[in-house]
C-alpha positions as CSV (number, residue, x, y, z in Angstrom):
1,X,29.5,1.4,-9.9
2,X,28.5,2.3,-13.4
3,X,24.8,1.8,-13.9
4,X,24.3,0.8,-10.3
5,X,22.2,4.0,-9.9
6,X,19.6,2.4,-12.2
7,X,18.9,-0.3,-9.6
8,X,16.6,0.1,-6.6
9,X,18.8,0.3,-3.6
10,X,16.2,-0.4,-1.0
11,X,14.2,-3.4,-2.1
12,X,12.4,-5.2,0.6
13,X,12.9,-8.8,-0.5
14,X,10.5,-10.1,2.1
15,X,7.5,-8.2,0.7
16,X,8.9,-7.5,-2.8
17,X,8.3,-3.8,-2.5
18,X,10.4,-0.7,-3.2
19,X,9.3,2.5,-1.6
20,X,5.9,1.1,-1.1
21,X,5.6,-0.1,-4.7
22,X,5.3,-3.8,-5.4
23,X,7.9,-4.7,-7.9
24,X,8.4,-8.4,-7.2
25,X,5.9,-11.2,-7.4
26,X,6.0,-13.4,-4.4
């Protein structure tokens, strides 16, 4: 799992948000 820690683990793909932050454009 090397480098996996760099990725957001709880992305809400439905809203494109991670911890309340919008990181994806939908």
